[in-house]
N, C-alpha and C positions, 0 to 999 in steps of 0.2 A: 306666433307659434308658442305652444306651451311645451317646455322641456326643462329638465334640470340636469341633464348630462348629454354628452355627444359621443357617438361612435363614428370614428373616421375609418373608412375602408380605402386603403391606398395601394397602388402598384409600386410605390417607392419604399425602400427600406428606411426605417427611422434613422439608422446610423449611416446611411449612404450619403451621396452628394446632397448638400442642404439646398432644398428647392422650395417652391411655393407651398406645398402641403405642410412642410415642417414649420415654416414661418407662421402660417395660419393656425396650425394645431396648438403651438405653444402659446399663442395669444388668446385663443379660445379657452385654453385651460386656465387662464387667469380669471375667468368668469364662472365656469362650471367644470366639473370633472370631465376629462376626455380620455377615451380609450382609442389608441391608434392600432388598427388591425392590419397586419401585413399579409402578403400572399405566403403560401407554404414554403418552408425551407426544407431542403433535403438533409436528413439526419439519420443516425443509426437506429433511433427509436422514436416512437410517436409521443408528442406532448403538446399541450396548449398552455404553456406557462406564461404568466403575465409579469413583465418586468417593469420597474419604476425608473423613469428617466426624468429627474426633476419633478415637475408638476404633471408629467404625462405618464399614463399607463400604456405599455406597449405589449400587444399580444402577438407572439411569434409562433404560429403553428409549425411544428416540426414533424415531418413525415418520412418514413423509411421507403415509401413507394415513390420512385422518381416520376411517375406519371401524375402524381398529385399536384396539380398546378392551381387549383381553386380551393377555397375554404369549404369545409364539409360540416356534417352534423356536429362533430365533436367541437369544432371551433365555434359554431353557433351556440352550442351549449355553454361554452366558456364565456362568450359575450353576454348571454342571458344572465349567467351567474353574476357577472360584474355589474350589469344594469340593475339587477335585484329589485325589479318592480318599479323603478323610477320611470318618469316620462323621458323618453330618449329622442334625440334628433339624430337621424342617420345622415352622415355627411360622406358622400362618395367622390373619390378622386378618379375612379375608373368604373365603367359599366360592369367590369368583370367581378366586382364586389356586390352585385345586385342581390345576392343571397342575404346580405345583411338587411336590405330593405324589405325583402320578403319575410324575414324573420320577425320584423316589427311592422306588420302591414298597416296597423292603425296609426302609426306615428309618422311625423313629417319627414320628408327626404329633401336634402339639398344636393345638387350636382355641381361640384366645382370643376368646370371643364377647363383644365389648364393646358391641354394639348389635344390635337386631333390624333388620338392614339391609334385609330384605325389605319392611319397612313404610315405608321412606323413599321420597320422591318420585323418580321415574325409576329405580327399582330394576330391574335386569335381570330379564326374565321367568323365566330359568332359575335364579335365585338360590335360591328356596325348595327346589327339588328337589336342587340341589347341596349346600345346607346339610344336608339330611337325610342324604345320603350321607356328608358330612364328620363329622357327629355320630356316625354308626355307626362310622366308620373310626378316628377319633382315639383315641390312647392316653389322652389327658387332655383335658378340656374345662374351661377356666377361664371363669367368667361374671363380667361386670362389675357385677352388681347382683342384688338379691334377686328381682326380677320375672323377670329373664333366667334365674336359677337355677331358679325354679319352672317356667319354660317348657321347660327342658332336662333336668330331673332324672330324667325317665323313662328316660334312657339309662344310668342306673345310677350306682354310686359313683365312676366316673371323672369325673363332673361335680362341680366344686368351685366354691364361691363365693369370689371374690376381688374385693370391691368396690373401685372406683378410689380412689386416694389423693391425696396432696398433698406437694409439697416444702415441708415445714412451715417450715423456717428461712427459705427464700426469701420465702414469702408473709407470714410474721410480720414481716418487715422493713418491710412496708407501714405498720406502726403508728408507725414513727419516720421513714420516708422522706419527703423533700420531694415534694409532689405534682408530677405530670408538668406540663411547661410549658403543655400545652393547656388546663389549668384556670385559667391566670393571670387571664383576663378573664371567667370565669363567675361567676354569682351562686350563691346557696345556697338550698335544698339541691340537691346533685347526685345524681341517681339514675342508676346506671350498670349496663350489661350488658357482659360480656366473653365473647366466644365466636363461633361461627359463627351468622350471621343467615340463617335459612332457613325452611322450611315449618313448623318446630316453634314458631315465635314467634306469639303471639296479638296481632295488631295492634290489636285493639279495646282491649286493656289499655293499650298504649302510647299510643294516641290519647287515652284518658281521662286518663292521667297527664300527657300533654303539655298538657292544658287547665289544669292546676294551675300554681301558682307554683313551678315546679321547673326545673332544667336537666337534660335527658335526654341522656345520652352513651351511644352504642352503639359498642363497640369490637369490630371483627372484620370478616371478609369477608362480603359479601352474596352468597348462593348460592341458586339454584333458586327465586327469587322470581318468580312470575307476575304480570303486570299491574303496578299501581302502589300497593301497600298501604303503602309506606313513609311515615310521617308527615312532612310538610314544614312545619316551623314554625321561627321564629327560635331557639326554645329546645331544638331537637332537633339533635344533632350526631352525624354518622357519621364515624368516624375511618378506616375501612378496617382492614386487618390491620396490626398493629404487632408488633414483635419480642417474643418470649416474655420476654426479660430486662427489658422495660419494664413488665411487668404489676404488680410491686409499687408502682412510682410512679403507675401509673394507678389502682390500687385505693386508694392513699393519697388520691387526689382525690375518691373516692366518699364520699358521706354514707350512701347506701343502695345495696346490691348487689341486682340484679334477676335473677330467673329467671321471665320472663313467658311460660311455655310454654302453648301451646294444648293442649286435650285432644283428641288425635287418634291415629291408628294409629302415627304416628312417635314419639309420646311415651309410649305406654302402658307401655313397659318400660325407659325411660331411667333412668339413675342418674348425674346430672350431676357430672362431675369438678369443676365450678366450685363446688359446694356447700362441700366442705372448703377449697378455695382462698379463697373469700370469708371463711369463718369464721376461718381461720388469720390472715387480715389484720385480724381484729377488727371486721369490718363487719356491721351488721344486714342480714339477708337477707330479702327478700320473694319468695315463690314461689306459683305456683298449686299445687293439691293433686296433685302428681305422686306416684304411689304410693310409690316408693322414698324420696323426700324426706320424705314424711310418716312413713314407718316408721322412718327413721333420725334425724329431726331435729324431731319434734314437741316443742313447748315452747321451741325455740331459734329456728327460722325462723318468720317471720310468714307466714300462709297466707291467700289470698283468690283467688277465681275470677272473680267478676263485675267488669267494668271499673271501676265507681265504688268498689267495695269494695277493689279492688287499689290504686287511687290513694289511698284513705283509709289503707290499711295502710302504704303507703310514707311518707306524711306522719307517721304515728304512729311508725314505725321510725326516722325521721330524728331524733326527739327523744332516742333512745338508751335503752338498757336494759343497764347494766353487768353485771348477773347473767346475762342471756342471752349477752352477749358473752363473758363468762368461761367459761361452759359450752360455748359453741361452739368457742372456742379449744382447750379441753382435749379435746374430742371430735376435733377436727381433728388434734391432736398424736398421737393413737393411730393415725392413718391414713397414716403416712409411707410414701412409695413405696419407700424402702430396705427397710423391714420387709416390705412386701408382696412385693417381688421375692425377698427371702431365703426367705420361706415357699414361694413358687412353686418356687424352686430345690430346696428340700428335697423337694417333691412329685415333681419331675423325677428326682431321685436315688433316690427310693424306689420308682419304677416299674421 
């Protein structure tokens, strides 16, 4: 592919929970200029200001119209001004940013399929059809896990499996870091979850765990939760979103790291980034039987699906298993984001 800059269209905020698009964008920006385009923000007045975050330029469309949920002509004009006639690669994290691809119709498009976004709560009605068109159009399709790869592989050899990774050194520092101050007055064991708290969580599992003699810590923003399923007990602690840089000290305070995912459409193809992050930190991990986690981490992660079984597995994992921990850390070491981004770059250069 011929390009000398990249425009990333993302459904995730650049300063939100740090996930796959963020890790890839900052590493791509080490090679060529990168503009990270977000979905519109509700604001008092309209603007398309570009902010600088390290090596990344971030375009945050601000709109006073609450119905403005997709980028418009003004945002496209701001992108064109930033590109300034260069050869651009359009890198989409969501089909809902396909207007960027249309704006640069002669330029190559990459679809980084990190999740089956059409299965998520409140997904736009048009997403599935637009994704099918994007899968046809893209020069390359990178998938964030095995299940996603199987779902997309019918589009041919342009579909490549690049499972999500970990900043190994950062998370391995949790093994020697002082626990975050929020753990100062908590008892033991601490069973913790770090990530977005949404419709993918199985609340019955957490309720059963909260009945046991544990401290349950849930780190991350609560999103798209209908009704009142959140467990309210003295031993259940919601921290809200905390900075990415604090994750090692947070994990240092966990005795067990949780992946309490429900079995539903939104979790059928997920490949959680937190799995290698937890393992790099040396933590025992308890998860439900999510297909990609079972395929990649059988014998390392503890698995249970029923509420009482999940709680039992957490208490067993809290006792520790040095051999599981050692194998988990070694497996996480092979999934470093730097190596993943370098392999992706070779694929871009080879097309």
